[in-house]
C-alpha positions in Angstrom: -7.6 -4.1 -34.2 -9.1 -4.7 -30.8 -12.4 -3.0 -31.9 -12.9 -5.5 -34.7 -12.1 -8.4 -32.3 -14.6 -7.0 -29.9 -17.3 -6.8 -32.6 -16.5 -10.4 -33.5 -16.9 -11.5 -29.9 -20.3 -9.8 -29.7 -21.5 -11.8 -32.7 -20.0 -15.1 -31.5 -21.3 -18.3 -29.9 -19.6 -21.3 -28.4 -17.1 -21.9 -25.6 -13.9 -20.9 -27.4 -13.2 -17.6 -29.1 -10.6 -17.8 -31.9 -9.0 -14.7 -33.4 -7.1 -15.2 -36.6 -5.4 -12.6 -38.8 -6.5 -12.4 -42.5 -2.9 -13.2 -43.7 -2.6 -16.3 -41.6 -2.3 -19.5 -43.7 -3.0 -22.9 -42.3 -1.0 -25.7 -43.8 -3.0 -28.4 -42.1 -6.8 -28.7 -42.3 -7.2 -30.0 -38.7 -5.0 -27.3 -37.1 -7.8 -25.6 -35.3 -9.5 -28.7 -33.9 -6.1 -30.2 -32.9 -5.0 -27.0 -31.2 -8.3 -26.7 -29.2 -8.1 -30.4 -28.2 -4.5 -29.9 -27.0 -5.6 -26.8 -25.0 -8.5 -28.7 -23.4 -6.2 -31.6 -22.5 -3.7 -29.2 -20.8 -6.4 -27.3 -19.0 -5.6 -24.0 -20.7 -7.8 -20.9 -20.6 -6.0 -19.2 -23.5 -3.2 -19.9 -26.0 -1.5 -18.5 -29.0 0.2 -20.3 -31.9 3.7 -19.5 -33.0 3.7 -19.3 -36.8 6.4 -19.6 -39.4 6.9 -16.1 -40.5 6.8 -15.7 -44.3 10.1 -14.8 -46.1 8.6 -14.3 -49.5 9.9 -10.7 -49.7 13.5 -9.5 -49.6 12.7 -7.2 -46.7 11.6 -10.2 -44.7 14.8 -12.1 -45.5 16.8 -9.2 -44.3 14.8 -8.2 -41.2 13.4 -11.4 -39.8 16.6 -13.2 -38.7 17.6 -10.2 -36.5 14.1 -9.7 -35.2 13.7 -13.4 -34.3 17.0 -13.3 -32.5 15.8 -10.3 -30.5 12.4 -11.9 -29.7 13.9 -15.2 -28.5 16.4 -13.2 -26.4 14.0 -10.6 -24.9 10.7 -12.6 -24.8 11.4 -16.3 -25.2 8.4 -18.6 -25.3 9.6 -20.3 -22.1 9.0 -17.1 -20.2 5.5 -16.8 -21.5 4.8 -20.4 -20.5 6.2 -19.9 -17.0 3.4 -19.1 -14.5 5.8 -17.2 -12.3 6.7 -14.7 -15.1 4.5 -11.7 -15.9 5.3 -11.9 -19.6 2.6 -13.6 -21.8 3.6 -12.8 -25.4 0.8 -13.7 -27.8 1.0 -13.7 -31.6 -2.0 -11.8 -33.0 -2.2 -14.1 -36.0 -3.8 -16.8 -33.9 -5.2 -16.4 -30.4 -7.8 -18.7 -28.8 -9.5 -17.9 -25.5 -12.3 -19.6 -23.5 -15.3 -17.4 -23.4 -15.5 -17.4 -19.6 -11.9 -16.3 -19.3 -12.2 -13.7 -22.0 -15.3 -12.2 -20.4 -13.8 -12.3 -16.9 -11.0 -9.9 -17.9 -13.2 -7.7 -20.2 -11.8 -9.1 -23.5 -10.4 -6.8 -26.2 -12.4 -3.9 -24.8 -10.0 -3.9 -21.8 -6.9 -3.5 -24.1 -8.3 -1.1 -26.6 -5.8 1.6 -25.4 -2.8 -0.6 -26.2 -0.7 -0.7 -29.4 0.2 -4.3 -28.8 -3.3 -5.5 -27.9 -2.4 -9.2 -28.4 0.4 -9.1 -25.9 -1.7 -7.0 -23.5 -4.5 -9.5 -23.7 -2.2 -12.3 -22.9 -0.6 -10.5 -19.9 -4.1 -9.5 -18.6 -5.3 -13.1 -18.7 -2.2 -14.3 -17.0 -2.2 -11.6 -14.4 -5.8 -12.7 -13.5 -4.8 -16.3 -12.9 -5.8 -17.7 -16.2 -3.6 -20.5 -17.7 -2.0 -19.3 -20.9 0.5 -20.8 -23.3 2.5 -20.3 -26.5 2.4 -23.3 -28.7 4.8 -23.9 -31.6 2.9 -24.4 -34.9 5.6 -23.2 -37.3 5.3 -26.4 -39.4 1.5 -25.9 -39.8 0.8 -22.2 -39.7 2.4 -19.3 -41.7 1.9 -15.6 -41.2 3.2 -12.3 -42.6 4.9 -10.0 -40.2 5.3 -7.1 -42.6 6.0 -6.4 -46.3 8.3 -3.6 -47.2 11.1 -2.1 -45.1 8.8 0.8 -44.2 6.3 -1.7 -42.8 9.0 -3.2 -40.6 9.9 0.3 -39.5 6.3 0.9 -38.5 6.1 -2.4 -36.7 9.2 -1.6 -34.7 8.0 1.9 -33.8 4.8 0.4 -32.6 6.7 -2.0 -30.4 9.1 0.6 -28.9 6.2 3.1 -28.4 4.3 0.5 -26.5 7.3 0.0 -24.2 7.4 3.8 -23.7 3.7 3.8 -22.9 4.1 0.9 -20.4 6.9 2.8 -18.6 4.9 6.1 -18.6 2.1 4.3 -16.8 4.2 2.2 -14.5 6.9 4.7 -13.4 6.1 8.0 -15.0 9.5 7.8 -16.9 8.8 6.6 -20.5 12.5 6.8 -21.4 13.8 4.4 -18.6 13.3 1.2 -20.6 13.9 2.8 -24.0 17.3 4.2 -22.9 18.5 0.8 -22.0 17.4 -0.6 -25.4 19.0 2.4 -27.2 22.4 1.8 -25.5 22.2 -1.9 -26.1 21.2 -1.3 -29.8 24.1 1.1 -30.4 26.5 -1.4 -28.9 25.3 -4.6 -30.5 23.9 -3.2 -33.7 25.9 -0.1 -34.4 29.2 -1.3 -32.9 30.0 -4.2 -35.2 29.7 -2.0 -38.3 31.2 1.1 -36.8 34.4 -0.4 -35.4 36.1 -1.6 -38.6 35.0 1.6 -40.4 36.5 3.7 -37.6 39.8 1.6 -37.7 40.1 2.1 -41.5 39.2 5.8 -41.3 41.9 6.4 -38.7 44.5 4.4 -40.7 45.0 1.8 -38.1 47.3 -1.2 -38.6 45.8 -4.1 -40.6 45.8 -6.3 -37.5 43.7 -3.7 -35.6 41.3 -3.6 -38.5 41.1 -7.4 -38.6 40.4 -7.6 -34.8 37.7 -4.9 -35.2 36.1 -7.0 -38.0 35.4 -9.9 -35.6 32.1 -8.6 -34.1 30.8 -7.9 -37.6 31.7 -11.3 -38.9 30.1 -12.9 -35.8 27.0 -10.9 -36.5 26.9 -12.0 -40.2 27.5 -15.6 -39.2 24.5 -15.6 -36.7 22.4 -14.0 -39.4 23.4 -16.8 -41.8 22.5 -19.5 -39.3 19.1 -18.0 -38.6 18.4 -17.8 -42.4 19.3 -21.4 -42.8 17.1 -22.3 -39.8 14.2 -20.4 -41.5 14.8 -22.4 -44.7 16.3 -19.5 -46.6 19.7 -19.0 -48.3 22.6 -17.6 -46.3 23.5 -15.2 -49.1 21.2 -12.5 -47.6 23.4 -12.5 -44.4 25.6 -9.6 -45.6 22.5 -7.4 -45.6 22.3 -7.7 -41.8 23.7 -4.2 -41.2 20.6 -2.8 -43.0 18.3 -4.6 -40.5 20.4 -3.1 -37.7 20.0 0.4 -39.1 16.3 0.0 -39.4 16.0 -1.1 -35.8 18.3 1.7 -34.6 16.4 4.3 -36.6 13.2 3.2 -35.0 14.7 3.3 -31.5 16.2 6.7 -32.0 13.0 8.1 -33.6 10.8 6.8 -30.7 13.3 8.0 -28.1 13.3 11.5 -29.7 9.5 11.5 -29.8 9.4 10.4 -26.1 11.5 13.5 -25.2 8.9 15.7 -26.9 6.1 13.9 -25.1 4.2 12.4 -28.1 4.8 9.7 -30.7 3.0 9.0 -33.9 2.8 5.4 -35.2 1.4 4.2 -38.5 0.5 0.6 -38.7 -1.7 -1.3 -41.1 -3.3 1.8 -42.6 -4.1 3.4 -39.2 -2.4 6.2 -37.4 -2.0 6.3 -33.6 -0.8 9.2 -31.4 0.6 8.2 -28.0 0.9 10.8 -25.3 4.0 9.6 -23.5 3.5 11.9 -20.5 0.0 10.6 -19.5 0.2 7.2 -21.1 -2.8 7.8 -23.3 -3.3 6.5 -26.8 -5.5 7.9 -29.5 -6.5 6.6 -32.9 -6.4 9.4 -35.5 
């Protein structure tokens, strides 16, 4: 993706460069001009708009509540907008950068070896002293995260493989960060479903089974709340364990690949091979 953004830059003019995904849908005709005016008024060098993620497909209604909870827990917008934090999470569906700031850091050419080039560009700009921000545009902009369950699996593997690459480059130990996520995932995603099943399988007292159901019920309740917040019906909440399984499968698969030294990721019709010993990434 960074290659096409770079080609777009080479053929562009003007002070602001705006990169918009093909599946982004603007619900307000002045969104672009209003966003740029806001950025100028705030003295920003770059910003990204937070969209409303489409829930037109069943897979999205199942996966997105859990993924959004994870995002706001691990990478909340407040951290991206805090100048003292390294994190600068950008949404690839809409990124705007001043030409001078973009050229100063080398643009998309500098992040071509990253799986999450949008996040990498944001962090590169922020690390070089540029003023960046995440701006909520969920009432005016809609985007598609993924379509089918296999697309969500590919997106998660892309995310976790990038974390492994980051650790390989930073500390030489790509499993350090993944292992923490894997333990957390097994506890918070696998645990709620496994506890009541284990209690039933070992013929525990009904009271014990009931107590072990509490984490699962809490998980389903939070899923229902996020569905309502997204404007969807809460009836999809019981499918939350399926979302948990997809996330755990992606974590386990990337962790196993990391042990072998290489991970293969398929995303948007392209296949990448990450060398998790050297930190190198190759497009096949």
